[in-house]
C-alpha positions as CSV (number, residue, x, y, z in Angstrom):
1,M,104.0,96.7,103.4
2,T,100.3,96.0,102.9
3,A,99.6,95.2,99.0
4,M,96.2,97.5,98.2
5,V,96.8,96.0,93.9
6,E,97.6,92.2,93.5
7,V,98.2,91.0,89.7
8,S,99.0,87.5,89.4
9,G,99.9,86.1,85.8
10,A,97.2,88.6,84.2
11,R,97.0,88.0,80.1
12,K,94.4,89.9,77.9
13,V,93.9,88.5,74.5
14,Y,91.6,90.7,71.9
15,D,89.6,89.7,69.2
16,G,91.8,88.2,66.6
17,G,94.5,86.9,68.6
18,F,96.4,89.6,69.7
19,E,98.1,89.7,73.0
20,A,98.3,93.0,75.0
21,L,99.1,91.2,78.5
22,K,101.5,88.1,79.0
23,G,101.4,86.8,82.4
24,V,101.5,90.0,84.1
25,D,102.5,89.9,88.0
26,L,102.6,93.5,89.9
27,E,101.9,94.3,93.5
28,I,101.2,97.7,94.3
29,R,101.8,99.1,98.0
30,K,99.0,101.0,100.3
31,G,99.7,104.4,99.9
32,E,102.7,104.2,97.4
33,I,103.2,106.0,94.0
34,L,103.8,104.0,91.3
35,A,105.0,105.0,87.9
36,L,104.6,102.4,84.7
37,L,106.2,103.4,82.0
38,G,106.7,101.8,78.9
39,P,106.3,103.1,74.6
40,N,102.7,103.1,72.5
41,G,101.0,100.2,72.8
42,A,103.3,98.6,75.4
43,G,100.4,97.6,77.3
44,K,100.0,100.1,80.1
45,T,96.3,101.3,79.2
46,T,95.2,97.5,78.8
47,L,96.7,96.7,82.3
48,I,94.8,99.7,84.0
49,S,91.5,98.7,82.0
50,V,91.5,94.9,83.3
51,I,92.3,96.5,87.1
52,C,89.8,98.9,86.7
53,G,87.1,96.6,85.3
54,L,87.1,98.3,82.1
55,A,88.2,95.2,80.4
56,M,87.6,91.5,81.1
57,P,91.5,90.0,81.9
58,S,91.5,86.6,79.6
59,G,93.6,84.9,82.4
60,G,95.1,85.1,85.7
61,T,93.7,87.0,88.8
62,I,93.6,90.8,90.0
63,R,92.5,91.8,93.8
64,V,92.3,95.5,94.5
65,G,92.2,95.7,98.4
66,G,91.5,91.9,98.8
67,H,88.6,91.7,96.3
68,D,88.7,90.1,93.3
69,V,88.0,92.3,90.1
70,V,85.7,89.9,88.8
71,A,83.8,87.8,91.2
72,D,83.9,90.9,93.5
73,F,83.6,93.3,90.8
74,R,81.6,95.9,92.7
75,E,83.6,96.1,95.9
76,A,86.7,96.6,93.7
77,R,85.7,99.1,91.8
78,S,84.3,101.0,94.8
79,L,87.9,101.4,95.9
80,I,88.9,102.8,92.6
81,G,89.1,106.5,91.0
82,L,90.3,106.4,87.4
83,V,91.4,110.0,85.5
84,P,91.6,108.6,82.1
85,Q,93.6,109.9,79.1
86,E,90.5,111.0,77.0
87,V,88.3,114.4,78.2
88,S,84.7,112.9,78.1
89,L,82.6,115.2,79.9
90,E,79.2,117.0,79.7
91,P,80.0,120.0,78.4
92,F,76.6,122.0,79.9
93,E,76.4,120.3,82.8
94,K,78.0,122.5,85.9
95,V,80.9,121.7,87.7
96,I,80.1,120.9,91.2
97,N,77.1,118.7,89.7
98,T,79.1,117.1,87.4
99,V,81.3,115.9,90.5
100,R,78.3,115.3,92.6
101,F,76.8,113.0,89.9
102,S,79.9,110.6,90.0
103,R,79.6,110.2,93.3
104,G,76.3,108.9,93.6
105,L,77.3,106.7,90.7
106,F,78.9,104.8,93.2
107,G,75.7,104.8,95.9
108,K,77.6,107.3,98.3
109,R,75.1,109.6,100.2
110,R,75.4,113.4,99.0
111,D,78.2,114.9,101.2
112,D,78.4,118.8,100.1
113,A,81.5,119.5,102.6
114,L,83.5,117.1,101.5
115,I,82.7,118.2,97.6
116,E,83.6,121.6,99.0
117,D,87.2,120.5,100.0
118,L,88.0,118.7,97.2
119,L,86.9,121.3,94.4
120,R,88.6,123.7,96.5
121,R,91.8,121.8,97.1
122,L,91.9,121.0,93.0
123,S,91.2,125.1,92.6
124,L,87.9,124.7,90.8
125,W,85.7,126.3,93.8
126,D,85.4,129.4,91.9
127,K,84.4,127.4,88.9
128,R,81.6,125.4,90.6
129,D,78.7,127.5,89.0
130,E,80.5,127.4,85.0
131,P,79.2,125.1,82.6
132,I,81.7,122.0,81.9
133,R,82.2,123.8,78.3
134,A,83.3,127.0,79.5
135,L,86.6,125.5,81.2
136,S,90.1,125.0,79.9
137,G,91.7,122.0,78.6
138,G,93.7,122.1,82.1
139,M,90.4,122.7,84.6
140,K,89.0,120.5,82.7
141,R,91.7,117.4,83.9
142,R,91.2,118.8,87.2
143,V,87.5,118.1,86.9
144,L,88.2,114.6,85.8
145,I,90.2,114.1,89.2
146,A,87.4,115.2,91.6
147,K,84.9,113.0,89.6
148,A,87.3,110.3,90.3
149,L,87.9,111.4,94.0
150,S,84.4,111.9,94.7
151,H,83.5,108.9,96.2
152,E,86.9,109.0,98.2
153,P,88.5,105.6,96.7
154,A,92.0,104.4,98.1
155,V,93.3,103.7,94.9
156,L,94.0,106.3,92.2
157,F,95.0,105.1,88.5
158,L,96.4,108.5,86.1
159,D,96.2,107.7,82.9
160,E,98.8,110.4,81.2
161,P,97.5,112.8,83.4
162,T,99.4,115.5,82.0
163,A,99.3,114.9,78.6
164,G,98.7,118.3,76.7
165,V,98.8,120.6,79.4
166,D,101.1,123.5,80.0
167,V,104.0,123.4,81.9
168,E,102.8,125.5,85.1
169,L,100.0,123.3,85.4
170,R,101.6,120.0,85.4
171,R,103.2,121.3,88.3
172,D,100.0,121.8,90.1
173,M,99.2,118.4,88.9
174,W,102.0,116.8,90.8
175,E,101.6,118.9,93.8
176,I,97.5,117.4,93.8
177,V,99.2,114.0,93.5
178,E,101.9,114.9,96.1
179,D,98.9,116.0,98.9
180,L,96.8,112.6,98.2
181,R,99.6,110.4,98.8
182,R,100.1,112.5,102.2
183,R,96.4,111.4,102.6
184,G,96.9,108.0,102.0
185,T,95.9,107.3,98.6
186,T,97.6,104.8,96.3
187,I,98.7,106.4,93.0
188,I,99.0,104.8,89.7
189,L,100.4,107.0,87.1
190,T,101.1,106.5,83.5
191,T,103.1,108.9,81.7
192,H,105.7,109.7,79.1
193,Y,107.0,113.1,81.1
194,I,109.5,110.4,82.7
195,E,111.4,113.4,84.7
196,E,108.6,113.9,86.5
197,A,107.8,110.0,87.4
198,E,111.7,110.0,88.3
199,A,111.2,113.2,90.9
200,I,107.9,112.1,92.5
201,A,107.4,108.4,92.4
202,D,108.4,105.8,95.1
203,R,108.8,103.1,92.5
204,I,109.2,102.7,88.8
205,G,107.8,99.5,86.7
206,V,108.6,99.3,83.1
207,I,106.5,97.4,80.7
208,N,107.0,96.3,77.2
209,G,105.2,94.0,74.8
210,G,102.7,93.4,77.5
211,E,105.3,91.8,79.9
212,I,106.7,93.9,83.1
213,L,110.6,94.4,82.5
214,L,111.0,95.6,86.5
215,V,109.5,97.0,89.3
216,E,112.0,98.7,91.5
217,E,112.3,101.3,94.3
218,T,113.2,104.7,91.9
219,D,116.4,105.7,94.0
220,S,117.8,102.0,93.9
221,L,116.7,101.9,90.3
222,M,119.3,105.2,89.4
223,A,121.7,103.3,91.6
224,R,122.2,100.2,90.3
225,M,121.4,101.1,86.5
226,G,122.7,104.7,86.4
227,H,126.0,105.0,85.2
228,K,128.4,108.4,84.4
229,T,129.5,109.5,81.6
230,L,133.0,111.8,82.2
231,R,133.7,113.8,78.5
232,V,137.3,115.5,78.5
233,E,137.5,118.4,75.8
234,L,141.0,118.8,74.6
235,D,143.0,121.7,73.8
236,S,143.3,120.1,70.3
237,P,141.7,117.4,68.4
238,V,143.5,114.4,67.6
239,D,142.2,111.4,65.2
240,T,143.1,108.4,67.0
241,L,143.5,107.8,70.5
242,P,147.5,107.4,71.8
243,P,148.9,104.4,72.9
244,G,147.9,103.8,76.4
245,L,144.8,104.8,76.3
246,E,143.2,102.4,73.4
247,G,141.3,99.1,74.8
248,R,139.8,101.3,77.6
249,G,136.1,101.8,76.6
250,L,137.2,105.3,75.4
251,T,135.6,106.9,72.5
252,L,135.9,110.3,70.2
253,E,133.8,112.5,69.3
254,E,133.3,115.8,68.1
255,G,135.6,115.9,65.4
256,G,138.5,114.0,67.7
257,R,137.6,116.9,70.2
258,V,136.4,114.8,72.9
259,I,137.2,112.0,74.8
260,V,134.2,110.2,76.5
261,Y,134.6,107.6,79.2
262,E,131.5,105.8,80.8
263,Y,131.7,104.6,84.2
264,D,129.6,102.3,87.0
265,S,128.9,105.4,89.6
266,A,128.5,102.6,91.8
267,A,132.0,101.1,91.7
268,E,134.7,101.4,94.2
269,R,137.2,102.7,91.9
270,S,136.0,105.0,88.7
271,G,139.5,104.5,87.0
272,I,139.0,108.9,86.5
273,A,142.2,109.3,88.4
274,R,144.4,106.8,86.3
275,L,142.9,107.9,83.2
276,M,143.6,112.0,83.3
277,A,147.4,110.9,84.6
278,D,147.2,108.4,81.4
279,M,146.7,111.1,79.1
280,T,148.7,113.7,80.3
281,Q,151.2,111.5,80.0
282,A,150.3,110.8,76.3
283,G,150.8,114.6,75.9
284,L,147.0,115.5,75.6
285,V,146.2,119.1,77.0
286,V,142.8,119.2,79.0
287,R,140.6,122.1,78.1
288,D,137.3,121.0,79.8
289,I,135.7,118.3,81.9
290,E,132.1,117.3,82.4
291,T,130.5,114.6,83.8
292,R,126.6,113.2,83.1
293,K,124.5,111.0,84.8
294,D,122.1,108.9,83.5
295,S,118.7,109.8,83.6
296,L,115.8,107.7,84.2
297,E,114.9,108.0,80.5
298,D,118.2,106.8,79.5
299,I,117.5,103.5,81.7
300,F,114.2,103.0,80.4
301,V,115.3,103.2,76.4
302,G,118.5,100.7,77.3
303,L,115.9,98.1,79.1
304,V,113.8,98.5,76.1
305,K,116.8,98.0,73.7
306,K,117.8,94.9,75.5
307,Q,114.1,93.6,75.6
308,E,114.1,94.1,71.8
309,T,117.4,92.5,71.1
310,A,116.7,89.3,73.2
311,A,113.6,88.5,71.4
């Protein structure tokens, strides 16, 4: 698949010597949704800034649609729409004028039909003549998206787009994102709502300490790294594991009332049948059984901890 964004060896060193990006390599495919996850200070916003031309990279090469973001800045930037974390809008300007002005900044001719379609898709058409200051926080975020899309970019960056918005509006936001993907827009988003990334992203990238830890298909990542946990609630608590159950990676929780067994969901044999038979032979009476599968958040936390331990 064609790469829309190509990042090779990207570095960013700020005054004072802080290295925010440490040789990042990343390819983002045309028409995909890539979710970029990482803790605060991981380098997510810095990476977006150097790709979008808001910050000058200290090294490496970055191309958008084949255009170098430094040597061919105007061509590269014209392909990019950016929805920043901060809501920074002119409070007394009308919604429709705000969006029209953003289109004009990119040298695009006035297109009232396109602007109307955009505002209708974002449920802003009825608010088109209202001043920005009269809008709710969620509506202001919609205006940011409209501004970012006004010049018809091929790539859209969403930096924490649902931060601080209510659940209903967050759901609407992701419907908008899915509609954009169907129209062929390449979308890169950062989010702290990991369940959203798991639900809508084609691929997941994890960044920490200015380094990309992995980039992988979401389904593949969950299948490869996802583990399941079997929780067996006993009828009566035990102080220690009976002979025959020791050395099998089992742990006791909740005062000895629950036995926990972790296993690889991709393995040919889980070992659960043998475990249950051995528990019965050991005289344990089972009250209830529950299985849980690792979420993307569990995987993400594990990757970050592994990197920090290695360092």
